[in-house]
C-alpha positions, 0 to 999 in steps of 0.5 A: 801552273802545271808544277803547282798542280803536280806538287798538290798531287804528290802531296795528296798521294802521300797523305793517303799512303801514310793513312793506309799505312797506319790502317795495317793491323799489328802482327800477332805475337807467338810465345815460344815454349818448351813442351814435353809428353805426358807418359805412363810410368811409375812413380814413388809416393814420398811423404815429407815432414820435419823432424828432430833427431834423437840418440839411438840410446841415452843414459842419464847416470844417476848415483845410487848414493849421495857423496862427494865426487872424488874424481872423474876419469873422462870429460865432455866428448869422450867415447865410452864402452859399456861397463867403463869406470867413469867417476869415483865417489868417497867411499872410506866410510862404506868400505870400513863397514864392508869389512865389519860386515865381512867379519860377522860373515865369517864369524857366522859361517864358522859357528855353523860349521862348529854347530853342524860338525861338533856341537850338535853330534856331541849333544846327541852323543851325550843324550845317548849316553844318558839315556843309557846310564839312565836305563842301567840305573832302572834295572838295578833299581828293579833288581833291588826292589824285587829282592827286597820284596821277596825278602819282605814276604819271607819275613827277613826284611822290614817294610821301610827297606822295600819302601826305600827300594820302590822310591829308588826305582821310581826315580830311576825310571823317572830319569830314564824317561827324561834322558830318552825323551831328550834324546828323542827331541834332539834326534826328531827336531833339536838336531835340525833346528839347531842347524837351521838357526846357525844356517839362518845366521849365516844367511843374515850375515852374508846379506849384510855383508853383500849389502855393504859390498853393494854400497861400496860398488855404488861408489864406482860409477860406471857406464851402462852403455857404449857412446859418448859423454855429452854432459857432466854437470858436477865438478870433482869435490862436489856432492853427488845427490842420489837421484840427480844425474852425475853425468849423460851418455849418448850412443849416436852411431846411430841416429833417430828422427821423431816425426809427428805426422799427420794421420792422413800422411802416416796412413801409408807409412810402414816399418821398413820404408826407405827414408832420407834425412837432410839436415837443416844446415845443408849438410849431406843427406843421409838415407835411413828406414822406418823403424816405428809407427805408433799404433795410436795418435797423440790425443792432443795433437792427433798426430802419429809419431813415426821414427827413422833410424839412420847410420851416423858415421863420423857422428856428423848428425847431433841429437837435437838437430832439425832435419827434413825426412822424406820417406818413400811410402809406396810405388805407383805403377802405371801412372800418368807422369808429367814434369813437375815444372808443368803444373801451374796455379791460375787465378781461381787457385786451381791447379792447371797445366797448359796442353798443346794441341797439333795446331800449336795452340795452348789450352788451359786444363785443370788437373788433380795431382797425386804423388810428387817427385822432385822432377815428375808428378802424377796426374790422376785426372785432366791430362791423358798420356801423349799429350804435350804439356808446356814446361817452360814459358807457360807462366802468364800464357793466356788459354788458346794463345799461339806458341812456337815450340822450341827445339832442344837446346834453343834458348828462350828469347823475346816473344816472336811476331807473325806479320800477316802476309797479305798486308805487306805493300812496296813504298811508292819509291820502290814501285817507281824505282826512286828514292 
């Protein structure tokens, strides 16, 4: 009977201990996190955008005449110098025309020399001789008329002879006046006009000859710039048409990224700002500078075009390639900075950070972000310098949650548990010293 009562009491005590065990509170969870203080410092205002690369200079070389291509001296990919001969067009007819014009020019020049050096002086000399001869004839005719008039007055000569002398005198005077007028015309007008006429013929012949020479020179296609041949759509023997590109030469020793940038971004960008161009294919970035900021926006897209020029050593970058451009628009001094990993979104779509107080409790704060860099961001409101923000372990962490600050170099583990000290009780076996 006593044995049965003992077993009944032990069973009742076991049930009571199990009920007490189930009533114990669950241990509180503590999130391990890493923190960093908000600091005062400088940060760069970086404007980013996508762009397409263009050559620094480009020429679609168009022939000025239509003629078959006799031969090309370069191929695609060849590097050429400014003024280098790239192609030759058929020009035998043009060469013949130039030779004919050259002969006409030489003939006109010879005629000019003859006119200025011989013809005009001879004409003046002859006119002067004619004047002198007419003057002597006039003088002789005057003397004859005077003698006959005197003899007629004395009655020693007939009237008819006097009349004949008067006619001869009138003819001599007319010839003298004509010769004198001709001489004066040659000396004042005719001489210069003949020389000018011969000179004009020379100039006309020279112009025709130079035009023919230019036509011949157009059959030689030369590069207007130093660069590389990127296109050659015509083959030897085909007709090269005036107005259609025969070759394309690009100078890609420097490349230009043309960015269509939003107006609010372009507001901070200035000529001379440093920039970085990161190719979309993952190639090494290159550095450059802003060389153009358009003073007007595109009326269709309301964007502002910005040009960034960079060196292209080894011609690694190609025209038409896509790049991501980062422009350092300004440097902000005395800004409140936090690590970029501390910035999180919340359920309402706001930008927040989790600030840890001196009791290791996390508090959610809504912040406004200014300039951004890959590692640090500027906080314009919401956080003060010196406050600790969670940089690792903040995702999914609730407001006012208890946290544990991880030591530098400590690896993040699962959430720690914190057991209440006043709930631990020893088992009856330990109390009694029994198993």
